[in-house]
C-alpha positions as CSV (number, residue, x, y, z in Angstrom):
1,S,193.5,166.6,70.2
2,I,194.1,162.9,70.6
3,Y,191.4,160.6,69.1
4,A,191.0,157.1,71.2
5,E,188.9,154.5,71.6
6,V,187.7,153.6,74.6
7,C,186.0,150.0,75.2
8,V,184.8,148.4,78.6
9,P,183.4,145.5,79.9
10,A,179.5,145.0,79.1
11,F,178.3,142.2,81.9
12,A,175.3,139.9,80.3
13,E,172.7,137.8,82.1
14,K,172.0,134.2,81.1
15,I,169.1,132.0,82.2
16,T,169.3,128.4,82.4
17,P,166.7,126.3,83.4
18,V,167.5,123.6,86.5
19,T,165.0,120.6,87.0
20,L,164.9,120.0,91.0
21,A,163.7,116.8,92.8
22,I,161.2,117.7,95.5
23,K,158.6,115.7,98.0
24,N,154.7,117.3,97.6
25,V,152.6,116.6,100.9
26,V,149.3,115.3,100.0
27,D,146.5,114.8,101.6
28,N,145.5,111.1,102.5
29,D,142.4,109.7,104.2
30,Y,142.8,106.5,106.3
31,C,140.1,104.7,107.1
32,F,139.3,101.6,109.6
33,D,136.5,99.9,111.0
34,R,136.2,100.4,114.5
35,V,134.2,97.6,116.6
36,L,132.4,99.0,119.6
37,T,130.9,96.3,122.0
38,V,128.1,97.3,123.7
39,C,126.4,95.2,126.7
40,E,122.8,95.5,128.3
41,E,121.9,93.8,131.5
42,T,118.1,92.7,131.8
43,S,116.9,91.2,134.6
44,Q,113.2,88.8,135.3
45,I,111.2,87.3,138.4
46,V,111.1,83.7,137.3
47,E,108.7,80.9,139.8
48,R,110.6,78.0,140.9
49,E,109.8,75.0,142.4
50,I,112.1,73.7,144.7
51,C,111.6,70.2,146.3
52,T,113.8,69.0,149.5
53,Y,113.9,65.7,151.5
54,E,113.3,65.1,154.8
55,Y,113.3,62.1,157.2
56,A,110.8,60.5,159.7
57,R,110.6,57.5,161.6
58,D,108.4,54.7,159.9
59,D,107.3,51.9,162.5
60,V,106.2,49.3,160.9
61,T,105.5,45.5,161.6
62,A,107.5,42.6,159.5
63,P,107.6,38.9,159.6
64,C,110.8,37.8,160.9
65,T,112.6,34.2,160.5
66,T,115.4,33.5,163.7
67,T,117.4,30.6,164.6
68,Q,115.8,28.7,167.7
69,V,118.5,26.6,169.4
70,T,117.4,24.1,171.2
71,Y,119.6,21.8,174.0
72,A,120.8,18.6,174.4
73,D,121.6,16.3,177.7
74,K,125.0,14.3,176.9
75,S,126.8,12.6,179.6
76,E,130.6,10.8,178.9
77,T,132.4,8.2,181.6
78,M,136.0,9.2,181.8
79,K,138.4,7.0,183.3
80,V,141.0,9.2,186.1
81,T,143.4,8.8,188.9
82,T,143.2,9.7,192.2
83,C,146.0,9.6,194.4
84,N,145.8,10.1,198.7
85,P,148.3,9.6,201.4
86,S,148.7,6.4,203.0
87,G,151.2,7.1,206.2
88,Y,154.9,7.6,206.5
89,G,157.9,5.8,204.5
90,S,161.4,6.0,204.0
91,Q,163.2,9.4,204.3
92,G,163.5,10.5,201.0
93,Y,161.5,8.1,199.4
94,G,158.0,10.0,199.9
95,Y,156.2,12.6,199.1
96,G,156.0,16.2,200.9
97,S,157.8,15.1,204.9
98,G,158.1,11.4,204.2
99,E,154.5,10.6,203.4
100,H,153.7,7.4,201.0
101,Q,150.9,8.0,198.1
102,Y,147.8,5.5,197.2
103,C,146.8,5.8,193.8
104,R,143.8,4.3,192.1
105,E,142.1,4.5,189.1
106,E,138.0,4.6,189.0
107,Y,135.6,6.5,186.5
108,Q,133.5,9.3,186.8
109,T,130.7,10.6,184.4
110,Q,130.4,14.5,183.8
111,A,127.2,15.4,182.0
112,Y,127.1,18.5,179.5
113,R,124.1,19.9,177.2
114,V,125.3,20.8,173.6
115,P,123.4,23.5,172.0
116,L,121.0,22.0,169.2
117,V,119.8,23.6,166.0
118,T,116.9,22.6,164.5
119,E,114.2,24.3,162.3
120,P,113.9,28.4,161.8
121,K,111.4,30.2,164.2
122,Q,109.1,32.9,162.6
123,E,108.8,35.3,164.4
124,T,106.6,39.0,164.4
125,C,109.2,42.0,164.4
126,K,108.7,45.8,165.3
127,L,111.1,47.6,162.3
128,A,111.6,51.2,162.8
129,Y,113.5,53.1,159.4
130,P,114.2,56.5,158.1
131,A,111.0,57.2,155.1
132,P,112.2,60.1,152.8
133,K,109.1,62.8,152.6
134,K,109.1,64.9,149.7
135,V,108.8,68.8,150.5
136,C,108.1,71.7,147.8
137,V,108.0,75.0,147.9
138,T,107.6,77.7,145.0
139,K,110.9,80.3,145.1
140,S,110.8,83.8,143.2
141,I,113.9,83.7,141.9
142,E,115.9,87.1,140.2
143,I,117.4,85.9,136.6
144,T,120.0,88.5,135.5
145,E,121.2,88.0,131.6
146,V,123.4,90.0,130.0
147,K,123.4,90.5,126.0
148,C,126.4,91.9,124.2
149,E,126.4,93.3,120.5
150,D,129.2,94.3,118.3
151,K,128.6,97.6,116.6
152,I,130.8,98.6,113.3
153,E,131.2,101.6,112.4
154,N,133.7,103.2,109.5
155,K,135.9,106.0,111.0
156,C,138.6,108.3,108.8
157,F,140.7,110.8,109.0
158,N,143.7,112.5,107.3
159,V,146.7,111.8,107.1
160,A,149.1,114.0,105.1
161,K,151.8,111.9,102.8
162,F,154.8,112.5,100.5
163,E,154.7,112.1,96.8
164,D,157.6,112.3,94.4
165,S,157.4,115.5,92.6
166,S,159.4,117.7,90.7
167,V,160.2,121.8,89.7
168,T,161.9,123.6,87.2
169,I,163.2,126.6,87.8
170,E,165.4,129.4,86.1
171,Q,169.4,130.0,87.2
172,K,171.0,133.2,86.6
173,E,174.3,134.2,86.4
174,T,176.1,137.2,85.0
175,V,178.7,136.6,82.1
176,I,180.8,139.3,80.6
177,G,179.9,139.9,77.2
178,E,181.6,141.5,74.3
179,P,183.2,144.8,75.4
180,S,181.5,147.9,74.6
181,C,183.4,150.5,72.8
182,E,183.8,154.1,72.2
183,Q,185.5,156.8,70.2
184,L,186.6,160.0,72.2
185,T,188.5,162.9,71.8
186,L,190.9,163.6,74.8
187,T,192.0,167.1,74.3
188,L,195.5,167.3,76.3
189,P,196.1,170.6,77.8
190,T,199.9,171.9,76.1
191,Q,202.6,174.4,77.3
192,A,204.0,176.9,74.7
193,C,207.6,178.2,75.7
194,S,208.9,180.9,74.3
195,K,212.8,182.2,74.1
196,H,213.0,185.9,75.5
197,Q,215.7,188.0,74.4
198,P,217.7,190.4,76.3
199,Y,217.9,193.9,76.0
200,H,220.8,195.8,76.1
201,G,220.9,200.0,76.1
């Protein structure tokens, strides 16, 4: 028998804490004021007086002042020259076909009338002019009114946000430990040899 020590490697588990940075999802409320404009239409009937003007003819009698024109008779004496034919003369020295003209001066009186404005003349005149007349009627008028107001309502809803965080985990790894040894008895097969003597007879 042979005695031997047999060793085999031993494996051990090594645990190491590791810190990791992570993001956590958390709830977050977002709020705001919602403004809603609400309008309401109302109408009412009111009485209104509407006035217009109409024009009609109006005849009146009024004193008038006119200009009175008179005429004055005047005359003026003027000297004029008159010519008459006086027989035949030499060829080429007369008027027309050899006639002589006899001219003389005489006085003529011309009468004429001159307008004169002496003094104003008072008369009565009939006049017509458009006279305004006020005409009023009452009408029913519908007045529409729109009133608006803002209604404010606070609204909130949930939104997700990320927060920085960390987590610690255990990192496991297998390492080679101290060898495991064991004493063993080894039984090896053996062979025996013998010497054979030959036999002589």
